[in-house]
BANU-904237 format. One record per residue (C-alpha): residue number from 1; chain; x, y negated, z. Coordinates in nm, 4 decimals. Layout:
# BANU-904237
R seq mol       px       py       pz
R NUM   A        X        Y        Z
...
***
This chain:
# BANU-904237
R seq mol       px       py       pz
R   1   A   1.7241  -0.2966   2.3974
R   2   A   1.7525  -0.4913   2.0703
R   3   A   1.5878  -0.2945   1.7933
R   4   A   1.5938  -0.3788   1.4198
R   5   A   1.3129  -0.2220   1.2165
R   6   A   1.2742  -0.1960   0.8355
R   7   A   0.9873  -0.0511   0.6325
R   8   A   0.9966   0.1083   0.2866
R   9   A   0.6967   0.2000   0.0736
R  10   A   0.3228   0.1536   0.0946
R  11   A   0.1038  -0.0794   0.3014
R  12   A   0.0147   0.2240   0.5143
R  13   A   0.3786   0.2409   0.6231
R  14   A   0.3703  -0.1302   0.7117
R  15   A   0.0626  -0.0776   0.9354
R  16   A   0.2341   0.2146   1.1076
R  17   A   0.5568   0.0142   1.1569
R  18   A   0.3505  -0.2619   1.3166
R  19   A   0.2064  -0.0197   1.5679
R  20   A   0.5516   0.1216   1.6380
R  21   A   0.6876  -0.2318   1.7002
R  22   A   0.3962  -0.3070   1.9308
R  23   A   0.4713   0.0127   2.1269
R  24   A   0.8408  -0.0794   2.1530
R  25   A   0.7551  -0.4306   2.2756
R  26   A   0.5246  -0.2849   2.5387
R  27   A   0.8189  -0.0802   2.6663
R  28   A   1.0190  -0.3989   2.7171
R  29   A   1.2384  -0.3858   2.4061
R  30   A   1.3111  -0.6745   2.1696
R  31   A   1.2493  -0.6582   1.7966
R  32   A   1.5219  -0.8406   1.6048
R  33   A   1.5624  -0.9165   1.2297
R  34   A   1.7078  -0.6287   1.0333
R  35   A   2.0338  -0.8086   0.9567
R  36   A   2.0842  -0.9156   1.3197
R  37   A   2.3061  -0.7321   1.5682
R  38   A   2.1054  -0.4512   1.7272
R  39   A   2.1417  -0.1563   1.9655
R  40   A   1.9158   0.0605   1.7511
R  41   A   1.7929   0.0572   1.3934
R  42   A   1.4658   0.2232   1.2936
R  43   A   1.3879   0.2897   0.9234
R  44   A   1.0327   0.3833   0.8342
R  45   A   1.0765   0.5490   0.4954
R  46   A   0.8884   0.6388   0.1782
R  47   A   0.9653   0.9223  -0.0560
R  48   A   0.7291   0.8729  -0.3501
R  49   A   1.0176   0.8139  -0.5882
R  50   A   1.3872   0.8951  -0.6044
R  51   A   1.4638   0.5226  -0.5727
R  52   A   1.2976   0.5133  -0.2286
R  53   A   1.5349   0.7854  -0.1084
R  54   A   1.8343   0.5962  -0.2474
R  55   A   1.7193   0.2728  -0.0830
R  56   A   1.6976   0.4423   0.2536
R  57   A   2.0604   0.5536   0.2367
R  58   A   2.1660   0.2020   0.1337
R  59   A   1.9780   0.0562   0.4316
R  60   A   2.1579   0.2883   0.6743
R  61   A   2.4924   0.1624   0.5438
R  62   A   2.3747  -0.2024   0.5458
R  63   A   2.2441  -0.1798   0.9002
R  64   A   2.5695  -0.0277   1.0284
R  65   A   2.7740  -0.3017   0.8662
R  66   A   2.5955  -0.5493   1.0882
R  67   A   2.5720  -0.3228   1.3921
R  68   A   2.8404  -0.0535   1.3684
R  69   A   2.7588   0.0881   1.7128
R  70   A   2.3828   0.0962   1.6614
R  71   A   2.1993   0.4277   1.6654
R  72   A   2.0036   0.4769   1.3410
R  73   A   1.6648   0.6471   1.3671
R  74   A   1.4973   0.7498   1.0432
R  75   A   1.1250   0.8302   1.0316
R  76   A   0.8444   0.8409   0.7728
R  77   A   0.7896   1.0475   0.4610
R  78   A   1.1578   1.0885   0.3604
R  79   A   1.2392   1.2040   0.7101
R  80   A   0.9554   1.4582   0.6983
R  81   A   1.0546   1.5980   0.3604
R  82   A   1.4383   1.5878   0.3752
R  83   A   1.5424   1.5962   0.7415
R  84   A   1.8631   1.7913   0.6863
R  85   A   1.9698   1.5593   0.4046
R  86   A   1.9145   1.2531   0.6241
R  87   A   2.0767   1.4002   0.9348
R  88   A   2.4032   1.4366   0.7375
R  89   A   2.4231   1.0643   0.6685
R  90   A   2.6942   0.8967   0.8749
R  91   A   2.5467   0.6948   1.1599
R  92   A   2.2028   0.8621   1.1730
R  93   A   2.1268   0.9569   1.5329
R  94   A   1.7718   1.0877   1.4927
R  95   A   1.5344   1.2066   1.2219
R  96   A   1.1722   1.1905   1.3296
R  97   A   0.9025   1.3385   1.1062
R  98   A   0.5519   1.2088   1.0387
R  99   A   0.3747   1.3866   1.3250
R 100   A   0.6131   1.2486   1.5854
R 101   A   0.6538   0.8901   1.4513
R 102   A   0.4588   0.7365   1.7330
R 103   A   0.6571   0.9124   2.0031
R 104   A   0.9693   0.7063   1.9209
R 105   A   0.8888   0.4261   2.1660
R 106   A   0.8603   0.6709   2.4489
R 107   A   1.1821   0.8499   2.3538
R 108   A   1.3950   0.5642   2.2267
R 109   A   1.6510   0.5752   2.5156
R 110   A   1.7107   0.9503   2.4869
R 111   A   1.7312   0.9301   2.1052
R 112   A   1.9893   0.6491   2.1207
R 113   A   2.2098   0.8262   2.3760
R 114   A   2.1824   1.1747   2.2316
R 115   A   2.5254   1.3366   2.1727
R 116   A   2.4078   1.5266   1.8684
R 117   A   2.1713   1.4296   1.5887
R 118   A   1.8074   1.4875   1.6926
R 119   A   1.5934   1.6373   1.4173
R 120   A   1.2223   1.6510   1.4947
R 121   A   1.0468   1.7062   1.1671
R 122   A   0.8573   2.0343   1.1831
R 123   A   0.5909   2.1125   0.9230
R 124   A   0.2785   1.9115   0.9951
R 125   A   0.0098   2.1274   1.1552
R 126   A  -0.3381   2.1309   0.9993
R 127   A  -0.4892   2.0244   1.3292
R 128   A  -0.2704   1.7184   1.3824
R 129   A  -0.4675   1.4324   1.5282
R 130   A  -0.5352   1.1094   1.3409
R 131   A  -0.3029   0.8313   1.4514
R 132   A  -0.4608   0.4825   1.4002
R 133   A  -0.2524   0.1816   1.3124
R 134   A  -0.2839  -0.1701   1.1764
R 135   A  -0.0522  -0.4643   1.1183
R 136   A  -0.0402  -0.7168   1.4024
R 137   A   0.0429  -1.0849   1.4269
R 138   A   0.4123  -1.0149   1.4290
R 139   A   0.3710  -0.9073   1.0623
R 140   A   0.0924  -1.1428   0.9423
R 141   A  -0.1191  -1.4098   1.1010
R 142   A  -0.3918  -1.3930   0.8388
R 143   A  -0.4381  -1.0466   0.7046
R 144   A  -0.4297  -0.7031   0.8701
R 145   A  -0.3902  -0.3652   0.7065
R 146   A  -0.6128  -0.1247   0.9012
R 147   A  -0.5471   0.2473   0.8530
R 148   A  -0.8647   0.4537   0.8954
R 149   A  -0.7594   0.7654   0.7002
R 150   A  -0.4432   0.9703   0.6593
R 151   A  -0.3249   1.2821   0.4721
R 152   A  -0.4489   1.4339   0.1520
R 153   A  -0.5954   1.7718   0.0439
R 154   A  -0.5440   1.7139  -0.3294
R 155   A  -0.2823   1.9091  -0.5263
R 156   A  -0.1578   1.6642  -0.7884
R 157   A   0.1424   1.8301  -0.9533
R 158   A   0.3787   1.5304  -0.9040
R 159   A   0.2969   1.4364  -0.5445
R 160   A   0.4748   1.5110  -0.2173
R 161   A   0.2294   1.3238   0.0030
R 162   A   0.0357   1.6287   0.1282
R 163   A   0.3633   1.7757   0.2534
R 164   A   0.4820   1.4419   0.3920
R 165   A   0.1604   1.3417   0.5693
R 166   A  -0.0406   1.6606   0.6070
R 167   A  -0.4043   1.7358   0.5468
R 168   A  -0.6779   1.4772   0.5224
R 169   A  -0.8035   1.3363   0.8544
R 170   A  -0.9966   1.0273   0.9555
R 171   A  -1.0537   0.7856   1.2382
R 172   A  -1.3863   0.8305   1.4176
R 173   A  -1.6592   0.5820   1.3162
R 174   A  -1.7012   0.4544   1.6774
R 175   A  -1.3248   0.3996   1.7049
R 176   A  -1.3339   0.2052   1.3795
R 177   A  -1.6077  -0.0184   1.5204
R 178   A  -1.4108  -0.0836   1.8421
R 179   A  -1.0984  -0.1697   1.6453
R 180   A  -1.2979  -0.4041   1.4231
R 181   A  -1.4150  -0.5860   1.7365
R 182   A  -1.0495  -0.6257   1.8414
R 183   A  -0.9620  -0.7553   1.4943
R 184   A  -1.2366  -1.0183   1.5288
R 185   A  -1.1037  -1.1164   1.8695
R 186   A  -0.7551  -1.1504   1.7235
R 187   A  -0.8858  -1.3964   1.4663
R 188   A  -0.7841  -1.2292   1.1413
R 189   A  -0.9369  -1.3701   0.8204
R 190   A  -0.8937  -1.0635   0.5998
R 191   A  -0.8982  -0.6913   0.6714
R 192   A  -0.7609  -0.4399   0.4207
R 193   A  -0.8993  -0.0891   0.4834
R 194   A  -0.6190   0.1583   0.4087
R 195   A  -0.5646   0.5288   0.3796
R 196   A  -0.3688   0.7909   0.1859
R 197   A  -0.6905   0.9036   0.0187
R 198   A  -0.9347   0.6426   0.1408
R 199   A  -1.2369   0.7555  -0.0587
R 200   A  -1.2149   1.0981   0.1097
R 201   A  -1.2688   0.9434   0.4528
R 202   A  -1.4920   1.1714   0.6553
R 203   A  -1.4867   1.1908   1.0327
R 204   A  -1.5884   1.4785   1.2576
R 205   A  -1.9501   1.3595   1.2578
R 206   A  -1.9581   1.3610   0.8714
R 207   A  -1.9437   0.9815   0.8427
R 208   A  -1.8345   0.8880   0.4914
R 209   A  -1.6277   0.5926   0.3661
R 210   A  -1.9395   0.4248   0.2241
R 211   A  -2.0996   0.4498   0.5695
R 212   A  -1.7993   0.2748   0.7284
R 213   A  -1.8265  -0.0052   0.4681
R 214   A  -2.2000  -0.0502   0.5438
R 215   A  -2.1328  -0.0562   0.9185
R 216   A  -1.8736  -0.3308   0.8954
R 217   A  -2.0635  -0.5308   0.6322
R 218   A  -2.3968  -0.5210   0.8186
R 219   A  -2.2342  -0.6886   1.1203
R 220   A  -2.1483  -0.9884   0.8929
R 221   A  -1.7870  -1.0069   1.0071
R 222   A  -1.5975  -1.3413   1.0213
R 223   A  -1.3390  -1.2020   0.7835
R 224   A  -1.3399  -1.0837   0.4249
R 225   A  -1.2950  -0.7103   0.3639
R 226   A  -1.0674  -0.5604   0.0980
R 227   A  -1.0465  -0.1975  -0.0077
R 228   A  -0.6986  -0.0633  -0.0749
R 229   A  -0.6146   0.1974  -0.3373
R 230   A  -0.8970   0.4463  -0.3911
R 231   A  -0.9132   0.7534  -0.6165
R 232   A  -1.1420   0.7184  -0.9198
R 233   A  -1.3341   1.0388  -0.8498
R 234   A  -1.4369   0.8957  -0.5111
R 235   A  -1.5809   0.5694  -0.6512
R 236   A  -1.9467   0.6653  -0.6510
R 237   A  -2.2510   0.4717  -0.7672
R 238   A  -2.3498   0.4400  -0.4017
R 239   A  -2.0137   0.2821  -0.3172
R 240   A  -2.0444   0.0369  -0.6088
R 241   A  -2.3922  -0.0608  -0.4883
R 242   A  -2.2609  -0.1392  -0.1423
R 243   A  -1.9815  -0.3574  -0.2842
R 244   A  -2.2197  -0.5352  -0.5191
R 245   A  -2.4639  -0.6206  -0.2397
R 246   A  -2.1951  -0.7253   0.0115
R 247   A  -2.1138  -1.0787   0.1135
R 248   A  -1.7934  -0.9573   0.2885
R 249   A  -1.6278  -0.7138   0.0468
R 250   A  -1.4131  -0.8964  -0.2079
R 251   A  -1.4430  -0.8201  -0.5838
R 252   A  -1.1079  -0.6403  -0.6041
R 253   A  -1.0375  -0.2703  -0.6442
R 254   A  -0.7196  -0.0760  -0.7042
R 255   A  -0.7930   0.2531  -0.8779
R 256   A  -0.5048   0.4791  -0.9963
R 257   A  -0.5237   0.6029  -1.3554
R 258   A  -0.1738   0.7587  -1.3793
R 259   A  -0.2149   0.8360  -1.7520
R 260   A  -0.4486   0.7511  -2.0358
R 261   A  -0.3670   1.0807  -2.2084
R 262   A  -0.5994   1.3739  -2.1505
R 263   A  -0.3141   1.6220  -2.1852
R 264   A  -0.0971   1.4477  -1.9299
R 265   A  -0.3847   1.4125  -1.6839
R 266   A  -0.4434   1.7876  -1.7011
R 267   A  -0.0782   1.8575  -1.6353
R 268   A  -0.0898   1.6123  -1.3417
R 269   A  -0.3883   1.8040  -1.2000
R 270   A  -0.5876   1.4882  -1.1587
R 271   A  -0.9599   1.5215  -1.0701
R 272   A  -1.1073   1.3159  -1.3536
R 273   A  -1.0830   1.2726  -1.7285
R 274   A  -0.9875   0.9741  -1.9433
R 275   A  -1.3509   0.9456  -2.0561
R 276   A  -1.4693   0.9402  -1.6946
R 277   A  -1.2212   0.6644  -1.6063
R 278   A  -1.3209   0.4612  -1.9118
R 279   A  -1.6876   0.4915  -1.8164
R 280   A  -1.6120   0.3974  -1.4550
R 281   A  -1.4281   0.0813  -1.5614
R 282   A  -1.7240  -0.0218  -1.7819
R 283   A  -1.9727   0.0395  -1.4971
R 284   A  -1.7650  -0.1536  -1.2499
R 285   A  -1.7420  -0.4597  -1.4711
R 286   A  -2.1142  -0.4385  -1.5428
R 287   A  -2.2033  -0.4191  -1.1740
R 288   A  -1.9269  -0.6422  -1.0377
R 289   A  -1.8800  -0.9383  -1.2768
R 290   A  -1.5375  -1.0982  -1.2536
R 291   A  -1.3888  -0.7930  -1.0801
R 292   A  -1.0140  -0.7790  -1.0328
R 293   A  -0.9036  -0.4261  -1.1127
R 294   A  -0.5549  -0.2978  -1.0426
R 295   A  -0.4269   0.0266  -1.1914
R 296   A  -0.1405   0.2698  -1.1130
R 297   A   0.0313   0.4402  -1.4056
R 298   A   0.3131   0.6960  -1.4067
R 299   A   0.5382   0.6843  -1.7132
R 300   A   0.7535   0.9655  -1.8444
R 301   A   0.5735   1.2567  -1.6813
R 302   A   0.7175   1.5966  -1.7934
R 303   A   0.6187   1.6782  -2.1504
R 304   A   0.4816   1.3283  -2.2184
R 305   A   0.5251   1.2958  -2.5939
R 306   A   0.5439   0.9716  -2.7815
R 307   A   0.1861   1.0270  -2.8970
R 308   A   0.0652   1.0823  -2.5388
R 309   A   0.2391   0.7675  -2.4221
R 310   A   0.0798   0.5746  -2.7107
R 311   A  -0.2594   0.7142  -2.5972
R 312   A  -0.1960   0.5654  -2.2569
R 313   A  -0.0847   0.2367  -2.4071
R 314   A  -0.3875   0.2155  -2.6343
R 315   A  -0.6237   0.2949  -2.3473
R 316   A  -0.4715   0.0187  -2.1315
R 317   A  -0.4574  -0.2246  -2.4149
R 318   A  -0.8292  -0.1798  -2.4710
R 319   A  -0.9530  -0.1547  -2.1108
R 320   A  -1.0413  -0.4467  -1.8895
R 321   A  -0.8124  -0.4823  -1.5877
R 322   A  -0.6038  -0.7504  -1.4166
R 323   A  -0.2696  -0.5947  -1.3288
R 324   A  -0.0682  -0.2677  -1.3404
R 325   A   0.1625  -0.0953  -1.0986
R 326   A   0.3908   0.1013  -1.3264
R 327   A   0.5967   0.3893  -1.1794
R 328   A   0.8770   0.5599  -1.3661
R 329   A   0.8348   0.9333  -1.3041
R 330   A   1.1071   1.0847  -1.0903
R 331   A   1.1474   1.4517  -1.0024
R 332   A   1.0447   1.5383  -0.6484
R 333   A   1.1537   1.8664  -0.4879
R 334   A   0.8773   2.1150  -0.3963
R 335   A   0.6384   1.9818  -0.6620
R 336   A   0.5020   2.1694  -0.9570
R 337   A   0.6036   1.8920  -1.1968
R 338   A   0.9729   1.9222  -1.1039
R 339   A   0.9774   2.2760  -1.2471
R 340   A   0.7993   2.1851  -1.5695
R 341   A   0.9854   2.2071  -1.8973
R 342   A   1.0395   1.9167  -2.1374
R 343   A   1.1531   1.6620  -1.8789
R 344   A   1.1507   1.3219  -2.0555
R 345   A   1.4850   1.1497  -2.1132
R 346   A   1.5448   0.8858  -1.8459
R 347   A   1.6241   0.6179  -2.1022
R 348   A   1.2894   0.6866  -2.2728
R 349   A   1.1152   0.6638  -1.9382
R 350   A   1.2701   0.3246  -1.8758
R 351   A   1.1686   0.1916  -2.2194
R 352   A   0.8124   0.3054  -2.1744
R 353   A   0.7993   0.1521  -1.8268
R 354   A   0.9139  -0.1823  -1.9625
R 355   A   0.6524  -0.1775  -2.2374
R 356   A   0.3709  -0.1302  -1.9839
R 357   A   0.5128  -0.3899  -1.7498
R 358   A   0.5213  -0.6378  -2.0364
R 359   A   0.1581  -0.5473  -2.1160
R 360   A   0.0728  -0.6002  -1.7483
R 361   A   0.2260  -0.9480  -1.7424
R 362   A   0.0244  -1.0445  -2.0520
R 363   A  -0.2996  -0.9038  -1.9220
R 364   A  -0.2563  -1.0583  -1.5758
R 365   A  -0.1861  -1.3981  -1.7325
R 366   A  -0.5038  -1.3703  -1.9387
R 367   A  -0.6960  -1.2717  -1.6207
R 368   A  -0.5709  -1.5849  -1.4434
R 369   A  -0.6451  -1.8011  -1.7503
R 370   A  -1.0074  -1.6869  -1.7365
R 371   A  -1.0275  -1.8105  -1.3751
R 372   A  -0.8931  -2.1604  -1.4470
R 373   A  -1.1636  -2.4173  -1.3779
R 374   A  -1.3430  -2.1933  -1.1315
R 375   A  -1.3429  -2.2198  -0.7526
R 376   A  -1.1544  -1.9483  -0.5644
R 377   A  -1.1609  -1.8625  -0.1979
R 378   A  -0.7912  -1.8739  -0.1025
R 379   A  -0.6432  -1.7471   0.2212
R 380   A  -0.3119  -1.9345   0.2735
R 381   A  -0.0220  -1.7361   0.4092
R 382   A   0.3038  -1.9263   0.3656
R 383   A   0.4018  -2.2949   0.3462
R 384   A   0.6890  -2.4391   0.1450
R 385   A   0.8057  -2.7674   0.3067
R 386   A   0.9961  -2.8634  -0.0090
R 387   A   0.6903  -2.8610  -0.2348
R 388   A   0.4428  -2.9201   0.0491
R 389   A   0.2350  -2.6376  -0.0965
R 390   A   0.0577  -2.3477   0.0638
R 391   A   0.0595  -2.0116  -0.1127
R 392   A  -0.1993  -1.7439  -0.0569
R 393   A  -0.4324  -1.5008  -0.2198
R 394   A  -0.7791  -1.5443  -0.3721
R 395   A  -1.0573  -1.2963  -0.3357
R 396   A  -0.9574  -1.1693  -0.6825
R 397   A  -0.6012  -1.0941  -0.5683
R 398   A  -0.4539  -1.3902  -0.7554
R 399   A  -0.1614  -1.5745  -0.5999
R 400   A  -0.2615  -1.9402  -0.5643
R 401   A  -0.0672  -2.2478  -0.4529
R 402   A  -0.2268  -2.5701  -0.3399
R 403   A  -0.1165  -2.8857  -0.1548
R 404   A  -0.1879  -2.9049   0.2177
R 405   A  -0.0657  -2.9998   0.5586
R 406   A   0.1960  -2.7764   0.7243
R 407   A  -0.0125  -2.7387   1.0380
R 408   A  -0.3500  -2.6719   0.8773
R 409   A  -0.5538  -2.3859   1.0088
R 410   A  -0.5094  -2.0522   0.8296
R 411   A  -0.8615  -1.9961   0.7086
R 412   A  -1.0229  -1.9357   0.3711
R 413   A  -1.0407  -2.2547   0.1619
R 414   A  -1.2320  -2.3330  -0.1557
R 415   A  -0.9735  -2.4184  -0.4179
R 416   A  -1.0458  -2.5291  -0.7711
R 417   A  -0.7960  -2.3530  -1.0019
R 418   A  -0.6404  -2.6081  -1.2385
R 419   A  -0.3569  -2.4344  -1.4215
R 420   A  -0.1595  -2.1136  -1.4506
R 421   A   0.2144  -2.1112  -1.3911
R 422   A   0.3650  -1.7762  -1.4970
R 423   A   0.1831  -1.5124  -1.2921
R 424   A   0.0271  -1.7490  -1.0414
R 425   A  -0.2383  -2.0197  -1.0336
R 426   A  -0.2163  -2.3765  -0.9066
R 427   A  -0.5178  -2.5450  -0.7583
R 428   A  -0.6702  -2.8338  -0.5644
R 429   A  -0.8484  -2.7809  -0.2386
R 430   A  -1.2133  -2.8829  -0.2666
R 431   A  -1.2487  -3.2143  -0.0900
R 432   A  -0.9020  -3.3297  -0.1998
R 433   A  -1.0204  -3.3797  -0.5621
R 434   A  -1.3384  -3.5706  -0.4716
***
C-alpha cells in the first residue's frame, strides 16, 4: 500500500512519525511523498494553537485533491482532543488518539477499508505505557530526535498538552542506554533528547534527567548531545554543572519564559517568577560562556495589558538570549484561560507578536555577529548544487553555510565564521583557508 504521511507541530511529533513510518515499512508498505498519489494518507497533528487545527483541515483537502480515493487517517494531539470534529471532515476514514497512535501500522488495512469512520480516541489512562520513538534515516541522516519522556503533570492555564498526551511518564534508563547503542551503530552525529516536559524525566527506578545526561556523557559518545526545550524550574544547579563539565553536550538550551510580566505568569499558572528566570539566565551565562539561549513567549494572553506587554518587552530587551519563538495566544477549549475575561483583541495580539519577532531578528543577528571570526563546529545537512555550499547547524544553533564537495562525509567540521548574511552565518572550513 502507498502511504503518504505528513507531520504538524513539535519535534516530538516528528520522532513519533518516524517510528510510525518505520512500522509501516516493516509491514511491507511504501511511504510516498505527501503530494504523490497514495492509497492512504496519515496526518500526525498538533493542537497547540488554533492555526494548527486549521492547517490539519487544509491538509486533508490538499491530500484528497491528489488522491481523491485515499483513506485519510488523522492521529496526534488534535485527534485526541477533537475526534468528533475531525471525524466530520469529508474524506477522513479514521481518527486515532494519542494512546493508539502506534497501533496504526498493525491496523492500517482494516482502517482503510472500514465502511464507517473509525474513532479511537478515548481519554488517556493514567497508567498508559511510555512509547519510545526517534527520527530515523528516512527523516535525517545526521541528527536524530530521541524521545525519552512524554506527558505532563503541570496545570498551566493555557495548555491542552496534559489532555492530549496524558500524565508524565519516562523511558527506563536501561532502555535509554540500549537505544543510544543503536544510535551509535546507525552513525548519527547529533542526538537531541526530547520530551513534553523533559526536565521532569523520572523512570520507575527514580532515575532523573540529570542522571541520564551523566550516563550518556560518561560513555564519551561519538555524537554531540543537544537538550530540547526544558522548563526553567527544572534547570537545577546540578544540571548546569553537568552541562558545564561535559565534552558532549552542546552549549545550547531552549527555556520557555512565556511572559516577562509577573501578573501574566501568575494567570498562566507557571511554576517560576520573572525574578527567578532573570537570575537563571544570569547564572547560565556565567557558568556556560557563549551559551545559545532560545526562549518561548506567548503574546496576547487574556488580560495582558499594554503595561504587562511592555514589561515583557523590557525584560527581553535587557536579557541575554539568541532567539525567540513567539506564539500568538489562541483560545483552546477545555483550558482555564479560554474562560478568562478580558480576551485581548486579535489585532493587538498580532501587533505585539510582530514587535517581538522584530526584536528576535535583531538579537539573533547580534548573536551571530559576536561569533564572526570564531571557529564553529558545524554539522552539514543539505547541499545546494547551484552555490556548491553545504548548510548545517553549529553547536550554538546557528545556521552556517560553507563551500564543500557534494559527496563529502556528513560529520562535524571546524568552520571559521567569516560573515553574517541575514539570520545565517557564512564560513570557511578549516584547512580550506590555510
